[in-house]
N, C-alpha and C positions, 0 to 999 in steps of 0.2 A: 504494500500500500504506500501511496505517496504521502509525504508529510502534510500537504494541504488537505488531502482527503481525511486524514486522521484529525486534523484541527477542526474541520467542519463537523465531524461526528461528535467531537467533544463539546462543541458549541451547542449543538442540538440537544445533547444529553443534559446540559446545564439548564436550559430554558424550559423545555416542555415538562420534565418531571416536577419542577418547582410549581408550575401553574397547576398541574394535575393534583399535586399534594395539597395545594391551597384550596382548590375546588372541592376535593374530597373531604378535607378537614372541615370546611364551613358547612358542607352538606350534612356531614355526620353530627356536627355541633348543633345545627338547626333541628335535625331530627331528634336528637337527644333532648333539646329544650322543649320540643313539641310533645314528645311521648312521655318522658319521665318526669320532667319538672313542671309541665303544664304552663310554662311561660310562653304564651301564644305569640305575642308580638316580637319577643326576642328571638324565638325560633324562626319566625317568618323573615325577620331582618337578616339573620345569619344565612338563611337560604338565598336571600336576595344578594347578599355580599358575595356569595359563592359565584355568581355570574361574572363578577369582576375578574376572577381567575378563570379565563377561558381555557378549558381542558384540552382543546384542540390546537393545532398549529396556527398561531396568530398572524403569521406572515402571509397566510392565504386570505385573500379578500373574501367578503361574504358571498359574492356571486360565483366565485370559483370553488367554494367549499362543496363537498359531497352532500347529497340530499339528506342523509341520515344525521349529519352534524347540525344542519339547519333545523331539522325537525326536533332534535334533542334540545337545542337551545331555546327554540320557540315554545316547546312543551314545558320546559323549566320555567320560562317567563310566565306562561299562562297559569301554571300551578301556583307560582308566587302571587300573582295578581288575584287569583281566586281565594287563596288563603288570607291575603290582606283584606279583601272585601269582607270575607266571613268574619275575620277578627275585629274589624272596625264596626260593622253594622249589624251583624247577626248575633254574635257571641256576647 
């Protein structure tokens, strides 16, 4: 392998796992708050913060992303919006 190829692989390994760990961490924290502590709005806000940490490759523009990635992120956003509306107005 060439030296530049190894450097590119190292750069990708540094960025993507950090974002995935951040995403997974906030999702788990949000679910923990919702299920075990019953802190509804804190759990919803943690799930919303998870979207900041895009778990997919951020260098790819929205229109160039695969369909499953767009569906995943939109479904996450719809879930957050639904939980927020439920927490504010119904609960």
